[in-house]
NUDO-834554 format. One record per residue (C-alpha): y, z, x; residue number from 0. Coordinates in steps of 0.25 Angstrom, whole numbers. Example, Ala and Ser with C-alpha at 12.3 -4.5 7.8 and 13.67 -1.06 7.14 Angstrom:
% residues 2
+-------+-------+-------+-----+
!    py !    pz !    px !   i !
+-------+-------+-------+-----+
!   -18 !    31 !    49 !   0 !
!    -4 !    29 !    55 !   1 !
+-------+-------+-------+-----+
% end
This chain:
% residues 267
+-------+-------+-------+-----+
!    py !    pz !    px !   i !
+-------+-------+-------+-----+
!   -72 !   -59 !   -10 !   0 !
!   -62 !   -52 !   -19 !   1 !
!   -50 !   -47 !   -12 !   2 !
!   -39 !   -38 !   -16 !   3 !
!   -28 !   -48 !   -19 !   4 !
!   -26 !   -54 !   -33 !   5 !
!   -20 !   -68 !   -35 !   6 !
!    -5 !   -68 !   -35 !   7 !
!    -5 !   -79 !   -46 !   8 !
!   -15 !   -75 !   -56 !   9 !
!   -19 !   -60 !   -52 !  10 !
!   -33 !   -63 !   -51 !  11 !
!   -42 !   -57 !   -40 !  12 !
!   -42 !   -65 !   -27 !  13 !
!   -55 !   -68 !   -20 !  14 !
!   -56 !   -73 !    -6 !  15 !
!   -63 !   -85 !    -2 !  16 !
!   -63 !   -89 !    12 !  17 !
!   -48 !   -89 !    16 !  18 !
!   -42 !   -89 !     2 !  19 !
!   -41 !   -80 !   -10 !  20 !
!   -43 !   -86 !   -23 !  21 !
!   -43 !   -81 !   -38 !  22 !
!   -51 !   -85 !   -50 !  23 !
!   -39 !   -94 !   -54 !  24 !
!   -40 !  -102 !   -41 !  25 !
!   -28 !   -97 !   -35 !  26 !
!   -30 !   -97 !   -20 !  27 !
!   -23 !   -90 !    -8 !  28 !
!   -26 !   -92 !     7 !  29 !
!   -27 !   -82 !    18 !  30 !
!   -18 !   -86 !    30 !  31 !
!   -24 !   -86 !    44 !  32 !
!   -17 !   -73 !    47 !  33 !
!   -25 !   -66 !    36 !  34 !
!   -15 !   -65 !    24 !  35 !
!   -15 !   -72 !    11 !  36 !
!    -4 !   -78 !     4 !  37 !
!    -3 !   -73 !   -10 !  38 !
!    11 !   -78 !   -14 !  39 !
!     9 !   -91 !   -21 !  40 !
!    20 !  -102 !   -19 !  41 !
!    25 !  -101 !   -33 !  42 !
!    28 !   -86 !   -32 !  43 !
!    37 !   -89 !   -20 !  44 !
!    52 !   -88 !   -22 !  45 !
!    55 !   -95 !    -9 !  46 !
!    47 !  -104 !     1 !  47 !
!    45 !   -92 !    11 !  48 !
!    48 !   -79 !     3 !  49 !
!    50 !   -66 !    10 !  50 !
!    54 !   -63 !    25 !  51 !
!    54 !   -75 !    34 !  52 !
!    48 !   -76 !    47 !  53 !
!    61 !   -72 !    55 !  54 !
!    62 !   -59 !    46 !  55 !
!    47 !   -56 !    49 !  56 !
!    49 !   -58 !    64 !  57 !
!    61 !   -49 !    64 !  58 !
!    53 !   -38 !    57 !  59 !
!    41 !   -40 !    67 !  60 !
!    50 !   -39 !    79 !  61 !
!    56 !   -26 !    74 !  62 !
!    42 !   -20 !    70 !  63 !
!    37 !   -23 !    84 !  64 !
!    46 !   -12 !    88 !  65 !
!    43 !     3 !    84 !  66 !
!    55 !     6 !    76 !  67 !
!    48 !     5 !    62 !  68 !
!    35 !    11 !    66 !  69 !
!    39 !    25 !    61 !  70 !
!    40 !    19 !    47 !  71 !
!    28 !    11 !    49 !  72 !
!    20 !    23 !    53 !  73 !
!    26 !    32 !    42 !  74 !
!    22 !    23 !    31 !  75 !
!     8 !    20 !    37 !  76 !
!     5 !    35 !    38 !  77 !
!    10 !    38 !    24 !  78 !
!     1 !    28 !    18 !  79 !
!   -11 !    32 !    27 !  80 !
!    -9 !    46 !    22 !  81 !
!   -11 !    41 !     7 !  82 !
!   -24 !    34 !    11 !  83 !
!   -22 !    22 !     1 !  84 !
!   -33 !    12 !    -1 !  85 !
!   -23 !     0 !    -3 !  86 !
!    -9 !    -2 !     1 !  87 !
!     0 !   -14 !    -2 !  88 !
!    12 !   -17 !     6 !  89 !
!    22 !   -25 !    -2 !  90 !
!    31 !   -33 !     6 !  91 !
!    24 !   -30 !    19 !  92 !
!    31 !   -40 !    28 !  93 !
!    24 !   -42 !    41 !  94 !
!    15 !   -30 !    39 !  95 !
!    22 !   -19 !    49 !  96 !
!    19 !    -8 !    39 !  97 !
!     7 !   -14 !    32 !  98 !
!    -1 !   -14 !    44 !  99 !
!     3 !     0 !    48 ! 100 !
!    -2 !     5 !    35 ! 101 !
!   -15 !    -3 !    36 ! 102 !
!   -17 !     3 !    50 ! 103 !
!   -15 !    17 !    45 ! 104 !
!   -24 !    16 !    33 ! 105 !
!   -36 !     9 !    40 ! 106 !
!   -47 !     1 !    34 ! 107 !
!   -49 !     9 !    22 ! 108 !
!   -36 !     5 !    15 ! 109 !
!   -31 !    -9 !    11 ! 110 !
!   -17 !   -13 !    15 ! 111 !
!   -10 !   -26 !    10 ! 112 !
!     3 !   -32 !    14 ! 113 !
!    10 !   -42 !     6 ! 114 !
!    23 !   -50 !     8 ! 115 !
!    30 !   -62 !     2 ! 116 !
!    33 !   -66 !    17 ! 117 !
!    23 !   -75 !    23 ! 118 !
!    28 !   -74 !    37 ! 119 !
!    27 !   -59 !    36 ! 120 !
!    13 !   -58 !    30 ! 121 !
!     8 !   -69 !    40 ! 122 !
!    13 !   -60 !    52 ! 123 !
!     7 !   -47 !    45 ! 124 !
!    -6 !   -53 !    43 ! 125 !
!    -7 !   -59 !    57 ! 126 !
!    -3 !   -46 !    64 ! 127 !
!   -10 !   -36 !    55 ! 128 !
!   -25 !   -37 !    51 ! 129 !
!   -27 !   -25 !    42 ! 130 !
!   -17 !   -26 !    30 ! 131 !
!   -20 !   -38 !    20 ! 132 !
!    -7 !   -46 !    20 ! 133 !
!    -3 !   -56 !     9 ! 134 !
!     9 !   -65 !     6 ! 135 !
!    12 !   -60 !    -8 ! 136 !
!    23 !   -55 !   -17 ! 137 !
!    26 !   -40 !   -19 ! 138 !
!    30 !   -43 !   -33 ! 139 !
!    17 !   -48 !   -37 ! 140 !
!     7 !   -42 !   -26 ! 141 !
!    -7 !   -49 !   -26 ! 142 !
!   -15 !   -36 !   -30 ! 143 !
!   -21 !   -30 !   -42 ! 144 !
!   -14 !   -18 !   -50 ! 145 !
!   -16 !    -4 !   -44 ! 146 !
!   -22 !   -11 !   -31 ! 147 !
!   -14 !    -2 !   -21 ! 148 !
!   -13 !    13 !   -17 ! 149 !
!     0 !    10 !   -10 ! 150 !
!    11 !     0 !   -11 ! 151 !
!    21 !    -2 !     0 ! 152 !
!    35 !    -7 !     0 ! 153 !
!    41 !    -7 !    13 ! 154 !
!    56 !   -12 !    14 ! 155 !
!    52 !   -22 !     2 ! 156 !
!    56 !   -23 !   -12 ! 157 !
!    48 !   -13 !   -21 ! 158 !
!    42 !   -20 !   -33 ! 159 !
!    39 !    -8 !   -42 ! 160 !
!    30 !   -15 !   -53 ! 161 !
!    22 !   -22 !   -43 ! 162 !
!    20 !   -10 !   -34 ! 163 !
!    16 !    -1 !   -46 ! 164 !
!     6 !   -12 !   -50 ! 165 !
!     0 !   -12 !   -37 ! 166 !
!    -2 !     3 !   -35 ! 167 !
!   -13 !    11 !   -41 ! 168 !
!   -10 !    23 !   -50 ! 169 !
!    -9 !    32 !   -38 ! 170 !
!    -2 !    22 !   -29 ! 171 !
!    10 !    24 !   -20 ! 172 !
!    22 !    14 !   -18 ! 173 !
!    28 !    16 !    -4 ! 174 !
!    42 !    11 !    -2 ! 175 !
!    48 !    10 !    12 ! 176 !
!    63 !     8 !    12 ! 177 !
!    75 !    10 !    21 ! 178 !
!    80 !    25 !    22 ! 179 !
!    94 !    28 !    20 ! 180 !
!    99 !    26 !    35 ! 181 !
!    90 !    14 !    38 ! 182 !
!    96 !     5 !    49 ! 183 !
!   109 !    12 !    46 ! 184 !
!   115 !     9 !    60 ! 185 !
!   112 !    -6 !    58 ! 186 !
!   118 !    -6 !    44 ! 187 !
!   131 !     0 !    51 ! 188 !
!   132 !   -13 !    58 ! 189 !
!   135 !   -21 !    46 ! 190 !
!   140 !   -12 !    35 ! 191 !
!   152 !    -4 !    35 ! 192 !
!   146 !     6 !    25 ! 193 !
!   131 !     8 !    27 ! 194 !
!   124 !    12 !    14 ! 195 !
!   111 !    20 !    16 ! 196 !
!    98 !    15 !    10 ! 197 !
!    94 !    21 !    -4 ! 198 !
!    80 !    26 !    -6 ! 199 !
!    72 !    16 !   -14 ! 200 !
!    72 !    18 !   -29 ! 201 !
!    59 !    22 !   -36 ! 202 !
!    52 !     9 !   -41 ! 203 !
!    50 !     8 !   -56 ! 204 !
!    37 !    14 !   -60 ! 205 !
!    36 !    23 !   -48 ! 206 !
!    39 !    38 !   -44 ! 207 !
!    44 !    41 !   -30 ! 208 !
!    35 !    52 !   -24 ! 209 !
!    39 !    53 !   -10 ! 210 !
!    50 !    47 !     0 ! 211 !
!    51 !    49 !    15 ! 212 !
!    62 !    45 !    24 ! 213 !
!    59 !    42 !    39 ! 214 !
!    70 !    38 !    48 ! 215 !
!    72 !    36 !    63 ! 216 !
!    83 !    31 !    72 ! 217 !
!    78 !    21 !    82 ! 218 !
!    85 !    15 !    94 ! 219 !
!    82 !     0 !    92 ! 220 !
!    84 !   -11 !   102 ! 221 !
!    95 !   -21 !    97 ! 222 !
!    85 !   -33 !    97 ! 223 !
!    76 !   -25 !    88 ! 224 !
!    87 !   -22 !    79 ! 225 !
!    90 !   -36 !    76 ! 226 !
!    75 !   -38 !    71 ! 227 !
!    77 !   -25 !    63 ! 228 !
!    90 !   -31 !    56 ! 229 !
!    83 !   -44 !    52 ! 230 !
!    73 !   -35 !    44 ! 231 !
!    84 !   -28 !    36 ! 232 !
!    90 !   -33 !    23 ! 233 !
!   104 !   -33 !    29 ! 234 !
!   101 !   -42 !    41 ! 235 !
!   110 !   -53 !    35 ! 236 !
!   122 !   -43 !    36 ! 237 !
!   120 !   -43 !    52 ! 238 !
!   130 !   -53 !    58 ! 239 !
!   130 !   -58 !    72 ! 240 !
!   141 !   -48 !    76 ! 241 !
!   132 !   -37 !    71 ! 242 !
!   121 !   -41 !    80 ! 243 !
!   130 !   -43 !    91 ! 244 !
!   135 !   -29 !    89 ! 245 !
!   121 !   -23 !    89 ! 246 !
!   118 !   -31 !   102 ! 247 !
!   128 !   -23 !   110 ! 248 !
!   118 !   -12 !   111 ! 249 !
!   103 !   -13 !   115 ! 250 !
!    99 !    -2 !   105 ! 251 !
!   103 !     4 !    92 ! 252 !
!   100 !    17 !    85 ! 253 !
!    95 !    13 !    71 ! 254 !
!    90 !    22 !    59 ! 255 !
!    77 !    18 !    53 ! 256 !
!    75 !    25 !    40 ! 257 !
!    65 !    23 !    29 ! 258 !
!    61 !    29 !    16 ! 259 !
!    46 !    29 !    12 ! 260 !
!    45 !    31 !    -3 ! 261 !
!    33 !    33 !   -11 ! 262 !
!    32 !    30 !   -26 ! 263 !
!    21 !    32 !   -36 ! 264 !
!    19 !    25 !   -49 ! 265 !
!    24 !    32 !   -62 ! 266 !
+-------+-------+-------+-----+
% end
């Protein structure tokens, strides 16, 4: 049986045989018991365990177990469902919080793929969510043919413009989710004297921006939950024990959650 993936080593089509995928050049990749396939050959890794480690994945899962990011999750799923795509690829999907919501919104008539270089993240995603197809793979060299997708997603992840353009068909859309100007403003005040607002994402080379929407809410968040949120941020290393101690003086904090959803089309 031929499947949708191509070999990450030689780009030949992969065929499933039992619990493995193989190509004509005899490169073989096994499915894990959780249902994902590892398409990141060891020679392509820059470290022993690339991507987010287990602690980071667990922090995100603890935060996503709350309702605070559901308004972003649902807005994104509704936007994509409205477009009725046949195939969606979520590049850098993490533990699948957004990927599975998109798959649920689209139903069985569409194909949704999530990939990430973090094995702990993909393992958790595949174990928890049945419908999307998950793989450990590189977003810089995704294991799919040219023009395979109607929509490519990049959610709080680096945007690889050339690879995204390759993956999209001629009418396809690149959707980038990034922090809005005031995202986590109150938390950043804890560690910076002068808080700089987030910039909107630049238009990737080879694309035109066609639409951008800002969604924003202020949530009262329990302090314990905020600690998980901080671990998800790029500035987590800036938080010192004294900062956490100051936050612990209150049971809840008002925090601005702000996101930009930007759509791009190929030139």
